[in-house]
C-alpha positions in Angstrom: 109.6 142.2 -167.7 107.3 143.3 -170.7 104.0 144.3 -171.7 102.0 141.5 -173.0 98.5 141.0 -174.5 95.8 138.9 -173.6 96.7 135.4 -173.7 93.9 133.0 -174.2 94.3 129.7 -172.3 92.0 127.1 -173.4 92.5 125.1 -170.1 92.0 128.1 -167.8 88.9 126.8 -166.9 88.5 122.9 -166.4 85.4 121.5 -167.0 83.4 120.1 -164.0 82.7 116.6 -163.3 79.7 115.3 -165.2 76.9 114.8 -162.9 73.1 115.0 -162.9 71.1 118.0 -161.5 68.7 115.6 -159.7 67.6 112.1 -159.3 64.3 110.9 -160.4 62.4 112.3 -157.1 64.8 114.6 -155.3 66.6 117.8 -156.8 69.3 119.7 -155.5 68.1 122.8 -153.6 70.9 124.3 -151.3 73.2 124.1 -148.6 72.9 125.3 -145.0 75.4 126.2 -142.3 78.1 127.6 -144.4 79.3 131.0 -143.3 83.1 131.1 -143.9 86.4 129.6 -144.7 90.2 130.2 -144.8 89.9 132.8 -147.8 89.9 136.4 -146.2 86.7 138.3 -146.4 86.3 141.7 -147.8 84.2 144.8 -147.1 82.5 147.2 -149.5 80.9 150.6 -148.5 77.6 151.3 -150.5 76.4 154.9 -150.4 73.2 153.9 -151.4 72.5 151.7 -148.6 74.3 153.8 -146.0 75.8 150.6 -145.0 78.8 148.2 -145.4 78.5 144.9 -147.2 80.6 142.0 -145.9 81.5 139.5 -148.5 82.8 136.0 -147.5 83.9 133.0 -149.1 82.3 129.7 -148.8 84.2 127.3 -151.2 83.0 127.7 -154.8 80.6 130.8 -154.2 80.6 133.8 -151.8 77.9 135.5 -149.7 77.1 139.0 -149.0 76.1 140.4 -145.6 74.7 143.8 -144.1 77.2 145.0 -141.4 74.3 146.3 -139.6 72.5 143.4 -138.9 74.6 140.3 -140.5 71.6 139.9 -142.9 72.2 137.6 -145.8 71.7 139.5 -149.0 72.4 137.2 -151.8 74.7 134.5 -152.8 77.3 134.4 -156.0 76.7 131.9 -158.7 78.8 128.5 -158.6 82.7 129.0 -159.6 84.1 126.1 -161.6 86.4 125.4 -158.5 87.3 126.9 -155.1 87.6 130.4 -154.8 91.4 131.2 -153.8 91.3 135.0 -153.7 88.8 138.1 -153.0 88.7 141.6 -153.7 86.2 144.6 -154.2 86.1 148.0 -155.6 83.2 150.5 -155.8 81.7 148.8 -158.7 82.6 145.1 -158.7 83.8 142.0 -156.3 86.6 140.3 -158.0 87.1 136.5 -157.2 90.0 134.1 -158.5 89.0 130.3 -159.2 90.6 128.0 -161.3 93.4 130.4 -162.8 90.5 132.6 -163.7 89.4 136.1 -162.2 85.8 137.0 -162.2 84.4 140.2 -161.8 80.9 140.4 -160.3 78.3 143.2 -160.6 76.0 143.6 -157.7 77.3 140.2 -156.4 74.9 138.1 -158.8 76.1 138.9 -162.3 79.7 138.4 -164.0 80.7 141.5 -165.9 84.1 140.5 -167.0 86.3 137.2 -167.0 90.1 137.4 -167.1 92.1 134.7 -168.3 95.9 134.0 -168.8 97.3 132.9 -165.4 99.2 129.7 -165.4 98.6 129.1 -161.7 96.0 130.0 -159.2 95.8 133.6 -158.3 96.1 134.0 -154.5 96.4 137.6 -154.1 94.1 140.2 -155.7 94.2 144.4 -155.4 91.8 146.6 -157.1 93.9 149.8 -158.6 91.8 152.3 -160.0 90.7 151.3 -163.6 93.3 148.2 -163.1 93.3 145.0 -161.1 96.6 143.4 -159.7 96.8 139.9 -159.6 99.5 137.5 -158.2 99.4 133.8 -159.0 101.0 131.0 -157.5 104.1 131.0 -160.1 105.0 134.4 -158.7 103.9 136.2 -161.7 102.3 139.7 -161.2 99.9 140.8 -163.6 97.9 144.2 -163.9 94.7 143.9 -165.6 92.8 146.7 -167.4 89.5 146.0 -165.9 86.9 147.7 -169.0 89.1 146.0 -171.5 90.2 142.7 -169.9 93.7 143.1 -171.2 96.8 142.5 -169.7 98.6 145.9 -169.2 101.5 144.8 -167.7 103.0 141.4 -166.4 106.0 141.1 -164.1 107.7 137.7 -163.1 109.5 137.4 -160.2 112.1 134.6 -159.0 110.8 132.6 -156.1 114.2 132.2 -154.8 115.0 136.0 -154.8 111.5 137.5 -154.1 108.5 135.3 -153.5 105.4 137.5 -153.3 103.4 137.1 -150.0 101.6 140.3 -149.5 100.5 143.3 -151.4 98.9 146.6 -150.6 98.7 150.4 -151.9 99.7 153.2 -149.7 97.6 156.1 -150.0 98.7 159.3 -152.3 101.5 156.8 -153.8 100.4 157.4 -157.5 100.9 154.0 -159.5 103.0 152.6 -156.8 102.1 149.3 -155.0 103.8 147.6 -151.8 105.1 144.1 -152.3 106.0 142.0 -149.3 107.9 138.7 -149.8 108.8 135.5 -148.2 112.6 136.6 -147.6 111.2 139.6 -145.5 111.8 142.4 -148.1 109.6 145.2 -149.3 109.5 146.5 -152.9 107.8 149.6 -154.1 106.7 148.9 -157.7 105.8 151.6 -160.1 103.4 149.7 -162.7 103.1 152.7 -165.0 106.7 152.7 -165.7 107.5 149.1 -164.8 110.4 149.8 -162.3 111.3 148.9 -158.8 111.3 152.5 -157.1 113.1 150.8 -153.9 113.7 147.9 -151.8 113.1 147.8 -148.0 114.5 145.1 -145.6 114.1 145.5 -141.8 113.2 141.8 -140.6 114.1 138.5 -142.2 110.9 136.8 -141.1 108.2 136.1 -143.9 106.1 139.0 -144.6 102.4 137.9 -144.0 100.6 141.0 -144.0 100.8 144.9 -144.9 98.3 147.3 -144.0 98.4 151.2 -144.9 98.0 153.5 -141.7 95.7 156.5 -141.6 98.7 158.6 -141.6 100.6 159.1 -144.8 103.6 157.5 -145.7 103.0 154.9 -142.6 102.2 151.4 -143.0 102.3 148.4 -140.7 103.9 145.4 -141.6 103.2 141.7 -140.0 105.7 138.8 -140.1 105.6 135.0 -139.7 107.4 135.0 -136.3 104.9 137.4 -134.7 106.8 140.5 -135.2 104.8 143.9 -136.2 106.9 146.7 -137.4 105.3 150.4 -138.1 107.3 151.7 -141.1 107.7 155.0 -142.6 108.3 154.5 -146.3 109.2 158.1 -147.2 112.4 157.9 -144.7 112.5 154.1 -144.6 112.5 154.3 -140.9 111.1 152.0 -138.3 108.6 154.2 -136.2 107.7 151.0 -133.6 107.8 147.6 -133.5 106.1 145.0 -131.6 106.2 141.3 -130.8 103.1 138.9 -130.9 104.1 135.7 -128.9 101.3 133.8 -129.9 102.6 133.0 -133.3 102.4 134.3 -136.9 100.5 137.7 -137.5 97.7 136.8 -140.2 95.8 140.2 -140.4 96.4 143.9 -139.3 93.9 146.8 -139.1 93.9 150.1 -137.9 91.3 152.1 -135.8 89.8 155.1 -137.8 87.3 156.3 -135.3 89.6 158.2 -133.0 91.8 155.9 -130.7 95.1 155.0 -132.0 94.9 151.4 -132.0 96.3 148.9 -134.1 94.5 145.5 -134.3 96.7 142.5 -134.9 95.0 138.9 -135.5 96.9 135.6 -134.7 97.0 132.0 -136.2 95.8 130.7 -132.8 92.4 132.9 -132.8 93.6 135.6 -130.7 93.3 139.3 -131.5 95.8 142.0 -129.7 95.0 145.7 -129.5 98.1 147.8 -129.6 98.2 151.3 -128.4 100.4 153.3 -130.9 100.8 156.5 -128.6 101.9 154.5 -125.5 103.6 151.8 -127.6 102.3 148.9 -125.5 99.8 146.1 -125.7 96.5 147.9 -124.7 94.0 144.6 -124.6 93.5 141.3 -126.1 91.0 138.5 -126.5 90.3 135.2 -128.3 87.9 135.9 -131.2 87.7 132.4 -133.0 88.5 128.5 -132.3 91.0 128.6 -135.3 93.1 131.2 -137.1 91.6 134.8 -137.5 91.8 135.0 -141.2 90.1 138.4 -141.7 90.3 141.4 -139.3 88.9 144.8 -140.8 88.2 148.1 -138.8 85.1 149.6 -140.4 85.9 153.1 -141.2 84.8 155.6 -138.6 83.2 153.0 -136.6 84.6 151.3 -133.1 84.1 148.1 -134.6 86.2 145.0 -136.2 85.0 142.3 -138.1 86.5 139.1 -138.4 86.2 135.7 -140.0 87.9 132.3 -139.5 88.1 128.9 -140.7 86.0 127.8 -138.1 82.9 128.7 -140.1 82.0 132.0 -138.1 82.0 135.7 -138.8 82.0 138.1 -135.7 82.0 141.6 -135.1 83.5 143.3 -131.8 82.6 146.4 -130.7 85.1 148.8 -128.6 82.9 150.0 -125.9 84.5 148.5 -122.6 85.4 150.7 -119.9 89.0 149.8 -120.2 88.9 150.2 -124.0 88.6 146.6 -124.9 86.3 144.9 -127.2 83.4 142.9 -126.8 81.2 140.6 -129.4 78.5 142.1 -130.9 77.3 140.1 -133.6 77.9 136.5 -134.8 77.2 134.1 -137.4 78.2 130.6 -137.2 77.7 127.1 -138.2 79.4 123.9 -137.2 82.9 124.1 -136.8 83.1 120.1 -137.4 81.0 117.9 -139.5 77.2 117.4 -138.0 76.7 113.8 -137.1 72.8 113.8 -136.8 70.2 115.8 -138.1 66.3 115.9 -137.6 63.4 118.0 -138.6 61.8 119.5 -135.3 57.8 120.2 -135.3 55.4 119.9 -137.8 55.9 123.3 -139.6 59.2 122.0 -141.3 61.1 125.3 -140.9 63.5 124.0 -138.3 66.3 121.3 -138.4 68.1 120.1 -135.2 71.8 119.3 -135.8 74.5 118.0 -133.5 78.1 117.8 -134.7 81.6 116.5 -133.9 82.1 119.9 -132.1 79.5 118.7 -129.3 77.4 121.4 -129.9 73.6 121.3 -130.8 72.3 123.5 -133.2 69.0 125.0 -134.9 69.2 125.5 -138.7 66.1 127.6 -140.4 65.1 126.7 -143.9 63.5 130.2 -144.1 66.2 132.5 -143.0 69.9 132.5 -142.0 69.3 135.0 -139.3 66.9 132.4 -137.5 69.5 129.8 -136.8 70.4 129.5 -133.1 73.2 127.6 -131.1 72.0 125.7 -128.1 75.6 125.4 -126.8 78.4 122.9 -126.2 77.3 119.6 -124.2 79.2 119.9 -120.8 79.3 117.9 -117.7 79.0 121.3 -115.5 77.2 123.9 -117.4 77.7 126.6 -114.5 81.7 125.9 -114.6 81.9 126.1 -118.2 79.8 129.5 -118.3 82.2 131.1 -116.4 85.3 130.3 -118.7 86.2 131.6 -121.9 84.6 129.6 -124.5 88.0 128.8 -126.4 89.6 127.8 -123.6 90.4 124.1 -122.7 87.4 122.9 -120.9 87.9 119.8 -118.7 84.3 119.5 -118.4 83.4 119.4 -122.2 81.2 116.4 -123.2 82.3 114.0 -126.2 80.3 114.5 -129.3 76.9 114.0 -129.6 75.9 110.7 -131.8 72.3 110.7 -131.9 69.3 112.7 -130.5 65.4 112.4 -130.1 63.0 115.2 -129.8 59.2 116.0 -129.8 56.9 119.0 -129.3 54.3 117.7 -126.8 55.9 119.5 -123.8 58.2 121.9 -125.1 57.1 124.9 -123.1 57.1 123.1 -119.9 60.4 121.0 -119.8 63.0 119.5 -121.6 62.1 118.1 -124.8 65.3 116.8 -126.5 67.5 113.9 -125.2 71.0 113.0 -126.7 73.4 110.4 -126.4 77.2 111.0 -126.8 80.2 108.8 -127.9 81.8 106.5 -125.4 80.0 107.9 -122.2 76.9 106.4 -120.1 75.1 109.7 -119.5 72.1 110.7 -121.5 71.8 115.1 -121.5 68.5 116.6 -122.0 68.0 119.9 -123.9 65.3 122.3 -124.1 64.3 123.9 -127.5 62.0 126.5 -126.0 64.9 128.2 -124.0 67.5 127.1 -126.3 70.1 125.5 -124.0 71.1 122.7 -122.6 69.0 121.0 -119.6 69.9 120.1 -116.0 69.3 116.6 -116.2 72.0 113.8 -116.9 70.3 110.5 -117.2 72.3 107.5 -115.6 70.6 104.5 -114.0 71.8 103.4 -110.7 73.6 100.4 -111.9 76.0 102.6 -113.9 76.6 105.1 -111.4 80.2 105.4 -110.2 79.6 104.0 -106.8 77.9 101.0 -108.5 79.5 100.5 -111.8 81.9 97.8 -112.6 81.9 98.0 -116.3 83.4 101.2 -117.4 83.4 100.4 -121.1 79.6 100.5 -121.3 78.1 103.4 -123.3 74.6 104.4 -124.4 73.9 103.2 -127.9 70.1 104.3 -128.8 67.1 106.4 -127.4 63.5 107.4 -128.1 61.4 110.1 -126.7 57.6 108.9 -126.1 55.0 110.8 -128.1 53.5 112.3 -124.8 57.0 114.0 -124.1 57.1 112.6 -120.6 59.2 109.8 -120.9 62.9 108.9 -122.6 63.7 105.2 -123.2 67.5 104.6 -123.6 69.3 101.5 -124.7 73.0 100.7 -123.7 75.8 98.7 -124.6 75.4 96.2 -122.0 71.6 95.1 -123.0 70.2 97.2 -120.6 67.0 99.2 -121.5 65.8 102.1 -119.0 63.1 104.5 -118.8 63.5 108.1 -117.5 61.0 110.7 -117.0 62.6 113.7 -118.7 60.8 116.4 -116.5 62.4 115.2 -113.3 65.3 113.2 -114.5 64.2 110.2 -112.1 64.4 106.7 -113.4 61.1 105.0 -114.0 61.5 101.6 -115.2 64.0 98.8 -116.3 62.8 96.3 -119.0 64.1 92.8 -118.3 67.2 92.2 -116.4 69.0 93.0 -118.8 66.6 93.2 -121.7 69.2 91.9 -124.1 72.4 89.9 -123.8 74.1 91.9 -126.5 74.0 95.6 -127.3 70.8 97.2 -127.8 70.9 99.0 -131.3 67.4 100.4 -131.6 64.3 101.2 -129.3 61.0 102.5 -130.2 57.5 103.2 -128.7 54.2 103.8 -130.2 51.8 106.7 -129.9 49.7 105.3 -127.1 52.6 104.3 -124.6 51.4 100.6 -124.9 54.4 98.9 -126.3 58.3 99.3 -126.5 60.1 98.0 -129.3 64.0 97.0 -128.8 66.7 95.1 -131.2 70.1 93.9 -130.6 73.1 93.1 -132.2 72.3 89.4 -131.7 69.2 89.9 -134.2 66.5 89.7 -131.6 63.4 92.0 -131.7 61.6 92.1 -128.3 58.0 93.6 -127.6 57.2 95.0 -124.0 54.8 96.2 -122.4 55.3 100.0 -121.7 54.1 99.8 -118.2 53.2 96.8 -115.6 55.1 93.5 -116.1 58.3 95.1 -117.8 60.7 92.1 -116.6 59.9 89.9 -119.3 58.9 90.6 -123.2 55.6 90.4 -124.4 56.8 88.7 -127.8 60.3 87.9 -129.2 61.0 88.0 -133.0 64.2 86.4 -134.5 66.1 88.0 -137.3 68.9 86.1 -139.2 71.2 89.1 -138.8 72.1 91.7 -136.2 70.2 94.9 -135.8 72.2 98.2 -136.4 69.6 100.6 -136.2 65.8 101.2 -135.9 63.9 104.1 -137.2 59.8 104.4 -136.9 56.8 106.0 -138.4 54.4 106.5 -135.4 51.2 107.5 -137.3 51.3 104.3 -139.6 52.9 101.9 -136.7 55.7 101.0 -139.3 59.1 100.1 -138.0 62.2 100.2 -140.1 64.7 97.9 -139.0 68.9 98.2 -140.5 70.7 94.7 -140.4 74.4 94.3 -140.2 74.3 92.7 -143.8 73.1 96.1 -145.2 69.4 94.8 -145.4 66.5 96.9 -144.2 63.4 95.2 -143.0 59.9 97.0 -142.5 57.9 95.6 -139.8 54.4 96.5 -138.7 54.4 97.1 -134.7 50.7 96.2 -134.2 50.9 92.7 -136.0 54.7 92.0 -135.3 55.3 90.8 -138.7 58.0 91.7 -141.0 55.9 93.2 -144.2 58.7 94.5 -146.4 62.1 93.5 -147.0 64.8 95.7 -148.9 68.3 94.8 -150.3 70.6 96.7 -152.5 73.2 98.6 -150.2 76.9 97.4 -150.4 78.4 99.1 -147.1 77.2 99.8 -143.8 73.9 101.5 -143.1 74.1 105.1 -141.8 70.6 106.3 -141.3 66.8 105.6 -142.1 63.8 107.8 -142.6 60.4 107.7 -143.7 58.4 109.8 -145.8 55.7 111.7 -143.8 52.7 109.8 -145.5 55.0 106.4 -144.6 54.8 105.8 -148.5 58.6 106.0 -148.8 61.4 104.6 -146.8 64.7 106.3 -147.6 68.0 104.9 -146.9 71.6 105.9 -146.8 74.7 104.1 -146.6 78.5 104.3 -146.4 78.6 103.3 -150.2 77.6 106.8 -151.0 74.4 106.1 -152.3 70.9 107.2 -151.2 68.0 104.9 -152.1 64.2 105.3 -151.9 62.2 102.4 -151.6 58.3 102.3 -152.3 56.5 100.5 -149.5 53.1 99.8 -151.1 54.9 98.1 -154.1 57.9 96.7 -152.5 60.1 98.5 -155.5 63.3 100.7 -155.4 61.9 103.9 -157.3 65.0 106.0 -157.3 68.4 106.0 -156.1 71.4 108.2 -156.2 75.2 108.4 -155.6 76.9 111.7 -153.7 80.5 112.5 -153.5 80.6 111.9 -149.8 78.6 109.4 -147.8 75.6 110.3 -146.1 75.8 110.1 -142.2 72.2 111.3 -141.5 69.2 112.5 -143.1 66.0 113.5 -142.4 62.4 114.1 -144.4 60.4 117.4 -143.8 57.3 116.8 -142.1 55.5 118.4 -145.2 57.3 116.3 -147.3 58.7 119.1 -149.3 62.5 118.8 -148.7 65.1 116.0 -147.7 67.7 117.0 -145.7 71.6 115.4 -145.4 74.5 115.6 -143.7 77.6 114.1 -145.2 81.3 112.9 -144.2 83.6 115.5 -143.4 81.4 118.3 -144.6 80.2 121.2 -142.4 76.7 122.1 -144.2 73.5 120.7 -144.2 71.9 119.7 -147.6 68.7 120.1 -148.8 66.9 118.2 -151.5 63.7 119.3 -153.2 60.9 116.8 -153.6 59.9 117.3 -157.6 56.9 114.9 -156.9 55.3 118.0 -155.1 55.8 120.2 -158.2 56.0 118.2 -161.3 54.0 115.2 -162.8 56.6 112.3 -162.5 56.1 108.8 -163.2 58.0 106.5 -161.0 59.1 102.8 -162.2 60.8 100.1 -160.5 64.9 100.1 -160.5 67.0 97.4 -160.2 68.3 97.7 -156.5 71.7 96.5 -157.9 71.9 98.8 -160.8 74.6 101.4 -160.6 73.5 104.7 -159.0 74.0 107.7 -161.0 76.0 110.5 -159.6 74.3 113.9 -158.3 76.3 116.9 -157.2 75.6 117.9 -153.4 73.3 121.1 -153.4 75.1 124.5 -153.0 74.4 127.9 -151.4 72.9 129.1 -154.8 70.2 127.8 -157.3 71.1 125.4 -159.9 70.4 128.2 -162.4 72.9 130.5 -161.3 76.1 128.0 -161.8 78.6 129.1 -164.2 79.0 126.8 -167.2 82.7 127.0 -167.6 82.6 130.5 -166.4 81.1 131.6 -169.7 78.2 133.3 -168.6 78.6 137.3 -168.9 75.8 139.9 -168.2 76.3 142.8 -170.9 74.9 145.9 -169.1 75.8 149.6 -169.7 78.9 150.8 -167.8 76.8 153.1 -165.4 77.1 154.2 -161.9 75.9 152.0 -158.9 74.0 155.1 -157.9 71.9 155.1 -161.0 71.4 151.2 -160.8 70.4 151.7 -157.3 67.6 154.4 -158.5 66.5 151.8 -161.1 65.9 149.1 -158.4 64.5 151.6 -156.1 61.9 153.0 -158.6 58.5 152.5 -157.4 55.8 150.9 -159.6 52.6 152.8 -159.8 49.4 150.7 -161.1 47.8 152.5 -163.7 44.0 153.6 -163.5 43.0 150.8 -165.8 44.8 147.9 -167.0 43.1 147.4 -170.3 40.3 149.1 -172.0 38.4 145.8 -172.3 38.2 145.3 -168.5 35.6 146.8 -166.5 37.1 148.8 -163.9 35.8 150.1 -160.5 36.5 153.5 -159.2 38.4 152.2 -155.9 36.3 154.7 -153.9 34.8 153.7 -150.6 31.5 152.0 -150.7 29.8 154.6 -148.6 30.3 157.1 -151.5 28.0 155.5 -153.9 26.0 153.0 -151.7 24.3 155.6 -149.7 23.0 157.4 -152.8 20.2 154.8 -153.0 19.1 155.2 -149.5 20.0 158.9 -149.0 16.4 160.1 -147.9 16.1 157.1 -145.5 19.5 158.2 -143.7 18.4 161.8 -143.5 15.3 160.8 -141.8 17.2 158.7 -139.4 19.7 161.2 -138.9 17.2 164.1 -138.3 17.8 166.0 -135.1 15.3 166.0 -132.5 15.5 169.7 -131.6 16.5 172.6 -133.9 20.1 173.7 -133.8 20.8 176.8 -131.2 22.7 179.6 -133.0 25.9 180.4 -131.0 25.8 183.7 -129.0 29.0 185.2 -130.9 29.3 183.7 -134.4 32.6 184.0 -135.4 33.6 185.6 -138.9 34.3 183.1 -141.7 34.7 183.1 -145.2 32.0 181.5 -147.7 33.0 177.8 -148.9 32.2 176.0 -151.8 30.4 172.6 -151.0 32.6 169.3 -151.6 34.8 167.0 -150.0 37.8 169.5 -150.3 38.1 172.7 -148.4 37.5 175.6 -151.0 36.7 179.3 -150.4 33.9 181.1 -152.7 36.0 183.9 -153.9 33.7 184.8 -156.8 30.7 185.6 -154.6 32.8 188.3 -152.7 34.4 189.9 -155.9 33.1 193.4 -156.6 32.0 194.8 -160.0 34.1 197.0 -161.8 33.5 200.5 -160.1 34.0 202.3 -163.3 30.9 200.6 -165.2 27.6 201.6 -163.9 26.0 199.1 -166.3 24.2 196.0 -164.5 24.9 192.8 -166.3 21.8 191.0 -166.3 21.8 187.2 -164.9 20.8 184.0 -166.9 17.1 182.8 -166.7 18.3 179.5 -165.0 20.0 178.8 -161.7 22.6 176.2 -163.0 24.9 174.6 -160.2 28.7 174.3 -161.0 28.3 170.7 -162.3 25.2 172.0 -164.4 27.5 174.3 -166.2 30.1 171.9 -166.8 27.6 169.7 -168.2 26.3 172.2 -170.7 29.8 173.0 -171.8 30.3 169.3 -172.9 27.9 170.1 -175.6 30.7 171.6 -177.6 34.0 170.5 -175.8 33.1 166.7 -175.2 35.1 167.1 -171.9 33.3 164.4 -170.2 36.4 163.3 -167.8 36.2 166.9 -165.9 32.6 166.3 -165.0 33.3 162.7 -164.0 36.1 164.0 -161.8 33.9 167.0 -160.3 31.3 164.1 -159.5 33.7 161.9 -157.7 34.9 164.9 -155.3 31.4 165.3 -153.8 29.7 163.4 -151.1 26.6 161.5 -151.5 24.1 164.3 -150.3 25.8 166.9 -152.7 25.6 164.5 -155.5 22.0 163.9 -154.8 21.4 167.6 -155.0 23.5 168.1 -158.1 21.6 165.7 -160.2 18.1 166.8 -158.7 18.9 170.3 -159.9 19.3 169.2 -163.4 15.5 169.5 -164.3 14.2 172.8 -165.5 11.8 173.1 -162.2 14.7 173.0 -160.1 16.6 175.5 -162.0 18.2 173.2 -164.6 18.0 172.6 -168.1 17.2 170.1 -170.8 20.2 170.2 -172.3 21.8 169.8 -168.9 19.8 166.5 -168.7 20.5 165.5 -171.9 24.4 166.0 -171.4 24.0 164.2 -168.2 22.7 160.9 -170.1 25.6 161.4 -172.5 28.1 161.5 -169.6 26.4 158.0 -168.5 27.0 156.8 -171.9 30.5 157.7 -171.8 31.3 156.1 -168.4 29.8 152.7 -169.7 31.8 152.9 -172.7 35.2 153.7 -171.2 34.5 150.8 -168.8 35.8 153.0 -165.9 33.9 153.7 -162.5 31.4 150.9 -163.4 29.8 151.1 -159.8 29.5 155.0 -160.0 27.9 155.2 -163.2 25.2 152.7 -162.1 24.4 154.6 -159.0 24.3 157.8 -160.5 22.0 156.6 -163.3 20.0 154.9 -160.7 19.3 158.4 -158.9 18.8 160.4 -162.2 16.1 158.0 -163.1 14.4 157.8 -159.8 14.2 161.8 -159.8 13.4 162.7 -163.4 12.1 159.5 -164.7 8.7 160.9 -165.9 10.1 164.1 -166.9 12.0 162.4 -169.5 9.1 161.8 -171.5 8.5 165.3 -172.1 11.6 165.3 -174.5 11.8 162.9 -177.5 15.6 163.6 -177.5 15.8 162.7 -173.9 14.0 159.3 -174.7 16.4 158.6 -177.8 19.5 159.4 -175.2 18.0 157.2 -172.5 17.7 154.3 -174.8 21.4 154.7 -176.1 22.3 154.6 -172.5 20.3 151.6 -172.0 22.0 149.5 -174.7 25.2 150.4 -173.4 24.5 149.7 -169.9 22.9 146.3 -170.6 26.0 145.3 -172.8 28.2 146.0 -169.6 26.0 144.5 -167.2 25.4 141.2 -169.3 29.4 140.9 -169.3 29.5 141.1 -165.4 26.4 138.9 -164.9 27.7 135.8 -166.9 31.2 135.5 -165.1 29.1 136.0 -161.6 26.6 133.2 -162.6 29.7 131.0 -163.7 31.5 131.4 -160.7 28.9 130.9 -158.2 28.0 127.8 -160.1 31.3 126.3 -160.1 31.5 127.2 -156.1 28.0 125.5 -155.6 29.3 122.6 -157.5 32.6 122.1 -155.7 30.5 122.5 -152.3 28.1 119.8 -153.1 31.1 117.4 -154.3 32.9 117.9 -150.9 29.8 117.1 -148.9 
């Protein structure tokens, strides 16, 4: 046990598998539906936000949520391998992956990388300026966070002390607690590199250690369900509890008042222990699988939990008996999805059904818009009364396929689904976000009439009008139901096929129904009327496995048992295209919105894109897991896929919408290039062997937050070359041109009546701002009896400002004065500049220079035009009396004409382009 320097391990981070970022058409975008996994989550309080951040692991990246609303803030970059441990402190979030430790700043940028472990790290503990890491080789390393050096390395013998838990008791300086597989606890002084003492009170494996709010006290959880509350100072067991469900996975103390210890179990239950009365205070089942995280937020009556069942929850202790209830939840599929379809024409909602028998809605805009429609059940009312995690005898098998339409979404159920191995077809409502009341079963399959209990539903389609659902069965029957009432309406044939029906389709006008069976027969039926015999029959060489249609173009894609894909025109009943190239069972087919492409997926892990007009394959790629279902956005911007044994839904962006891409014919039998699946982050944020680091100053988080929260103020003028308007209301300058007309229109019919008792008031200065005229009320100096003679003119305040600009050239103050006046006052000030009205020729000359200044600076362009118009209208003839005024006016005319020509050229060009486009459109 010696101090070791930093060890550079060239194999610390393995290079990822070489794969392309995108295919010719589709580029990896992101993954939906991931919330948490088996790695315990961590929390961090941010003073600037006044909220707690929740950090959960989702494989090779982590997500950051707010505790107040479970809102997703951001997702980290992609790690070189799966994350094995998480930790956090005031400045950083620490993740362990592929024998390396990464320190993230703000959850998005890597600040430090710590290399040197020979095995994967499974325990992390920030400890002041140090970071304690324990790997699978049972080696404890203490890293110096700023310098990335190893401060201390302590190996332990696994047969003597296999480390399974680590914690730091408050006020224990330089000391940490280590729990072991053997049931012992060691107190280690990391500064002196000595073991202070070894405690042993239970022989079972220690799974977690949690410091209590009281000093010297910790709670220890064991693998056999035992919980011990231990006083470290006196090595005394204060109390003990036994959790009968199984091993203790997490412990947490409430700090908001009640003396409650929360313990989590591997079967999804949580227990609440009253430490004063030393008994069980309550219990609840939080998750379907093991509870890997249980954290009581400081000074709040809530507990935050996560589980490998892909969910995170928050429970609040506000029940009358002191128990907890669910407050917030974020969850995805607990088992892989089997069928996904875009719903609606907006392209923002994806319906998904999985092996967990649930129907969910995933939003492509925000994770907070995700919804769960619930679990499929034979008796919805009975299931609702039971605990959702208890065994439910009414639970239905997984949903294999479903169909939906938006035509009657608000009126009645608009989703129909078939289940594995049963005859019933269930209905769902998207508007009410729940399972419907109907179970569609034809009379011949009801229990009293049923002879073949091996029959099951195999395919279905919802008509475009949203009134009927057509269902195909393994016995060859084809039935039509009214989805509003659940009543049976028609049977096509008796039965329609001799073999199992593999696909059904209907046209937009409800005139034709098409069905295909495993025998290779494609039959065309009249939608209503004589439905006992088909209108036409088309025989194929191979059996049909599935059918997908594009209603707007009446194109029908048929997948065959020999992995071929045929495209048929439903109107002409002719096979128009044949595609060969897949080498395994077809899983799903989908058309692009414009029906130009047909996209296919098979068990050979390839996804192929076929161009229907040219009959060529234009794109293909291979993924790590076979695609079981795919769907194209109604807008054509995204392709969504679901894969074998993966819980997420993966989005691929259509590159042809953003780039100029030239498509060429590709040999269908050519090996497909490997493209990695999308992640929860953009590809640009991935780590290239973990070497991307952000070099920033070591400043406090508060300063960083102030920098982010700083408001941007738009400058008055973006550039001196740009003509800039004032931004004032149009009435402030437009009314100047018609002020006399406005005054005549607003002239009162009767003279105003004086009030009986006029209140005392101070004289005010005219303008938009209320200012008292204190100068007129000032008394002359009583000590002087000499009277000061006033000037011969009667200049206003604006006139005096103008005369002052003759020597000071302070034109901006004069402009500022004018912009604060109303239209009537501006008209009065300009008219008062003439000598006959009490002004001077100098004031008139300086006004013209003021106009030249405003046109020259390109500021307040519309105000300058309006003020100059009023000036010329009032003093146009009087300007000829002074040659100096005439020269100034010519100078103003030149500047004004140059500025207006610039604006006029742009306006004429713009109106010309708009007129040309309008004529072209017509």
